[in-house]
Structures are given as structure tokens and as C-alpha cells.
C-alpha distance (Angstrom), angle and dihedral (degrees) to the residues before:
residue distance angle dihedral
M1 . . .
T2 3.73 . .
R3 3.73 87.8 .
K4 3.81 90.8 54.0
L5 3.77 89.6 46.2
F6 3.76 90.2 49.4
I7 3.82 91.8 49.6
S8 3.77 92.9 47.5
L9 3.80 91.6 47.7
T10 3.78 90.2 48.3
A11 3.78 91.2 46.9
G12 3.81 90.6 48.4
L13 3.80 91.2 48.6
V14 3.82 92.1 48.6
L15 3.79 89.9 48.0
A16 3.80 92.0 48.6
L17 3.81 92.0 48.0
G18 3.82 91.0 46.9
T19 3.80 91.7 51.3
A20 3.80 90.4 48.7
A21 3.81 90.8 49.6
I22 3.80 91.5 49.2
A23 3.79 90.2 48.3
Q24 3.84 90.3 50.9
D25 3.80 90.7 48.6
A26 3.82 90.3 48.2
A27 3.82 93.3 48.8
P28 3.81 94.0 63.2
M29 3.78 88.4 45.4
D30 3.82 90.4 53.6
A31 3.84 90.5 46.8
D32 3.81 90.4 48.4
A33 3.81 90.4 48.9
A34 3.81 91.2 48.9
M35 3.82 90.0 48.6
A36 3.80 90.8 49.4
D37 3.82 90.5 49.2
A38 3.82 91.0 50.1
M39 3.80 91.7 48.8
A40 3.80 90.4 48.7
A41 3.82 90.1 50.1
D42 3.84 90.4 50.0
A43 3.79 89.8 49.5
D44 3.82 89.8 50.7
V45 3.82 91.0 50.3
A46 3.82 91.4 48.4
E47 3.80 90.7 48.2
S48 3.83 90.5 49.2
R49 3.81 90.5 50.8
N50 3.80 91.0 50.1
E51 3.80 90.8 48.8
F52 3.83 90.1 48.9
R53 3.83 91.4 49.7
Q54 3.80 90.7 49.2
L55 3.80 90.8 48.1
D56 3.83 90.7 49.2
Q57 3.81 90.8 50.3
D58 3.79 90.4 49.2
V59 3.82 91.1 50.5
Q60 3.83 91.8 48.9
S61 3.80 90.8 48.8
L62 3.80 91.0 48.9
K63 3.81 90.7 48.0
K64 3.83 90.6 53.4
E65 3.81 90.9 48.9
V66 3.83 90.8 50.7
L67 3.82 91.3 50.6
D68 3.82 91.1 48.8
L69 3.80 90.4 48.6
N70 3.81 91.0 48.6
R71 3.82 90.5 52.3
D72 3.81 91.6 48.5
L73 3.81 91.3 49.1
F74 3.81 91.0 49.4
L75 3.81 91.0 52.2
L76 3.80 91.2 46.9
E77 3.81 90.6 49.7
E78 3.82 90.3 51.0
E79 3.80 90.9 50.6
L80 3.82 92.5 48.6
L81 3.80 97.3 43.7
F82 3.80 96.3 39.7
P83 3.81 110.9 30.0
A84 3.80 113.3 -161.9
N85 3.82 94.4 -117.0
S86 3.83 93.6 60.0
Q87 3.81 101.4 26.7
V88 3.81 123.0 123.6
A89 3.80 121.5 177.5
F90 3.81 127.5 -170.1
F91 3.81 121.6 -155.1
I92 3.80 133.0 -174.7
S93 3.80 128.9 -149.0
M94 3.81 136.2 171.4
D95 3.76 134.4 -151.2
V96 3.83 122.7 -157.7
G97 3.83 98.3 -31.2
E98 3.82 98.5 -150.6
Y99 3.79 94.2 131.7
F100 3.79 100.1 35.2
G101 3.79 134.7 42.2
L102 3.81 109.0 -164.6
D103 3.81 118.2 -132.9
S104 3.80 103.0 161.8
V105 3.77 145.3 -14.2
S106 3.79 128.7 -149.8
L107 3.82 125.0 -164.1
K108 3.79 128.6 -157.8
I109 3.80 123.8 -174.8
D110 3.78 116.1 -164.7
G111 3.83 90.5 -15.3
K112 3.82 94.7 -52.2
E113 3.82 119.2 112.7
V114 3.81 107.6 -125.7
A115 3.81 104.3 165.7
N116 3.78 139.4 21.4
Y117 3.80 117.7 177.4
L118 3.81 129.0 -175.9
Y119 3.82 114.7 -156.5
T120 3.80 129.6 -142.9
E121 3.81 122.6 -144.8
R122 3.77 89.5 -106.4
E123 3.82 92.8 54.4
V124 3.81 91.8 47.9
G125 3.82 88.7 50.0
A126 3.81 90.0 52.9
L127 3.82 90.5 50.8
L128 3.80 90.9 49.5
R129 3.81 90.0 52.4
G130 3.80 90.0 58.1
G131 3.78 102.3 -83.6
V132 3.79 121.9 147.6
Q133 3.80 119.8 -152.4
R134 3.79 127.4 -158.5
V135 3.80 102.7 -131.5
H136 3.79 98.7 -179.7
M137 3.78 142.7 -3.2
A138 3.78 123.6 -162.4
N139 3.78 146.1 162.4
L140 3.80 114.8 -113.9
K141 3.76 129.3 177.5
T142 3.76 118.8 -122.8
G143 3.78 116.7 -83.4
D144 3.80 140.1 64.1
H145 3.78 120.6 -31.0
E146 3.80 137.0 175.3
L147 3.79 123.4 -134.0
V148 3.80 120.8 -162.8
A149 3.82 117.8 -173.4
I150 3.80 120.3 -170.9
F151 3.80 117.5 -163.1
T152 3.80 121.2 -162.1
G153 3.79 125.9 -171.3
K154 3.78 146.1 94.0
G155 3.79 116.2 -43.1
P156 3.80 132.2 -169.9
H157 3.80 113.8 -30.4
T158 3.86 88.7 15.9
R159 3.80 92.6 -77.3
D160 3.80 119.7 152.0
Y161 3.77 107.4 -93.8
R162 3.80 131.1 -166.1
R163 3.77 121.4 176.1
G164 3.76 135.6 164.9
A165 3.77 134.8 -151.5
T166 3.79 125.8 -162.8
M167 3.77 131.7 -161.7
N168 3.78 133.4 176.1
F169 3.78 112.9 -149.6
N170 3.76 137.7 175.3
K171 3.78 118.1 -127.4
G172 3.76 110.1 -148.5
I173 3.77 130.3 174.2
G174 3.80 110.7 -56.8
A175 3.78 134.4 35.6
K176 3.81 120.2 -45.5
Y177 3.81 125.2 -156.5
L178 3.82 123.9 -163.4
E179 3.79 125.6 -172.7
L180 3.79 124.4 -152.7
E181 3.78 103.3 -152.7
I182 3.80 124.6 -166.7
T183 3.80 113.2 -162.4
D184 3.80 136.4 165.6
R185 3.80 119.8 -111.1
V186 3.77 101.6 -151.4
Q187 3.82 95.6 -170.9
K188 3.81 93.2 56.5
Q189 3.82 93.4 30.3
Q190 3.78 89.8 -132.6
P191 3.77 136.5 109.5
E192 3.79 120.4 -100.1
F193 3.80 124.0 -147.2
V194 3.80 116.3 -154.7
I195 3.79 130.8 176.1
K196 3.79 114.7 -156.1
E197 3.78 136.9 173.1
W198 3.77 122.2 -121.5
E199 3.77 112.6 -132.0
């Protein structure tokens, strides 16, 4: 009986030690599997980031192409609507602006009103800093034409001010550019409105 007890105790001890050894062997396997899963997850995250970066670069490239295409279409539209041989463009500029605060400008060509523009403070500020704005672009046939520009705003001593300037010009073959220039006449302390052709 003691021998049977001894054998069963030995068998139980061997079984217990074997189970413990298997459990120890399995633990590193579980840790290795967990490590492999974590590394796979990191690789997936890195791959997702790379795909996102590539997608972002593709979107930026496409956006640039769309902007370039839009610019090209705008230029093509300008060329089709306003061919160079019949094109006339009118620009406005200001110098100093002490004696006149621009509110609006109205253009008439050959007695027909073609443009009427109301200015914001920001636009007037840009003109005073040297900006030049294209007020109107048109197609005119060759020959003599009359331009009448009416300027409305605040004159000296902040009084309402409305002045006109007239110019007769000849439209030949090729584009023609006219500038409506608002300057200060210091001697008279009044604004001066001049229309001049660009050569």
C-alpha cells in the first residue's frame, strides 16, 4: 500500500510538474503571439498613414490641376468673348485722394451706359495704394467713339461731389486700353479727372 501510495504521489507530482512545464512553454508562446499581433497592428497603422499621405498628395495634385485648368479656361473665354482686334478695356486709378473720396463710377460709350460700379472702402484703399482696377471690357468696331465717365463721391470739405469726364477716341485694329485717372490738384484744392490712352 505504501508502494501504491508512493507511485500515485510520484505520478501526481510528475503530472503536476509536466502541466507546469507545459504552461511555462505556452506562456512564452502567448507572449510571442501577442507581440506578433501588436507588430502587425503597428504595421497596419503605418500602412494606413502612408495610404492617407498618398491620398492627400493625390488630392493636392488634383486641386492644382483644377486651378490651372480653371485659369486656362478663363483666358480662353476672354479671348473668345473679347478678340484682340475689337477689344477695349477701361481701367481706373487714383492718386493721393485728399480732395476726393470715390463712391462710384459710371461709364457710357456712345451714349449707352455700359458699366456702373459701386466701391467699398477696401477697394478705394487698394486704389489709393497704387492699385488699378479694370472697370469694363467691351468689343467695339473700328471708328470714332465717345466715352463719358461720371464719378460720384465726397469732395473737398466732405461735400457730395459728382463730376464727369469725356473723351473722344478712335478705335483702330487691335486692343485699346483707356485709363480713368483721379488725381488731386493741389493748387485748386480739387480733384481732377483725366482719361488717357495707354500706348
